[in-house]
Phi, psi and omega in degrees: 000127179298146179283146181289134177302148179286137179256127183273126192229133166262129180248130182233121182200131190272344174278114183307313186294315181296317180296318176288323177300315181295320181300312184296313181305312183295311182296332180284347176298330182083000180257336189236138172239119182274104185274341176200148177223115194238170187244005179202172187283334175296310179298321178303308183297322176297314181299316183293319177295331181271324191256336175057067186281169172289325188206159180231137166241123192221139171291152183286322185248121182223164172300149014267337190263349178054044177246263180231042181299327183289325177287317174305314179294319175305313180297317179302313184295315184294326179286316188271333185227074183299347175272003180253119185267159182229123174263120180259124180257141184212143177283344196242134169275065191262114180306322186291325183292315184296318177291322179298316178300309190264025183292333180262004186135175187237354183297134177069019181234143175218145178236111183239149167289145184299329177296350180281352180297335177278348176262088189297323182298315177297316181296313177300322174302322178289320178297321181294318183301308183290328176296327178278002182084006186265197186205164188204146174232132182308124174307327183284331171297312183292326186294315183295316180289337176286342188292128181082359181279136174232166185271113184283144186295329180263016179279151173312327182295342179296346179285345185275148172292173173295327176291313177304319182292320180295315180301312181305313186299317179295319178304320185290336184277002174094012182278142173275177184301315181299316176296319178298311174307316189288319178298319184269352178062054170223169185281159177293333180295319182289321175296324175294322176300313182291332179295310185295322180296319178302310177306316185291322184289334177272000177077021181262102182283207183254017187300143186293340181273000192234113170269101194306321185292320176292321180289332175292318178295318173303319175301315172306315186285321183295325188255002173256083181298150180296143185290000000 
């Protein structure tokens, strides 16, 4: 089996021990080379401009303001260096952070809870996704945001059939097509058909800047107000 090519990563985290621990964890995987490890957003943007990494992992809150510097940096990186994917780490499953990150599209972006740093397979999976121009939302984030959500009558989701809505709900919980098919006792091809129909009804086309699966999940979360 051919070896997976090494992914060049810039890591941004203001806490030294967390930064170094994450760097060692990634490099021990044999799949990642951390070409720079920095402590703030200014250093992050400089490192990306100089080194042109395949991907960035950044904390959502960094100096100087400790607000959403990671999200702002992610948008700048995606605009200036479209070949670099960005994984944003947050301690909070905050709906406003999720929508802020994906406000201009989903391509090459991932939102993970910071606790995933210890889950190497999941973290590496997110890096692979953004490197390939795809996107990812932590299933635990989606699960938290889904609690108590119901379908509003004036929501774009009201266009969906009951089955399409159920497929989308399971999709939002992080299930792939095979798992959705098993849960609903239908074929994978039927799941795929419902998925395509759902994307069409939500106005999610084939644009290169749009990862439709994640965008559909965001639509689900945005338009299903809490009960």
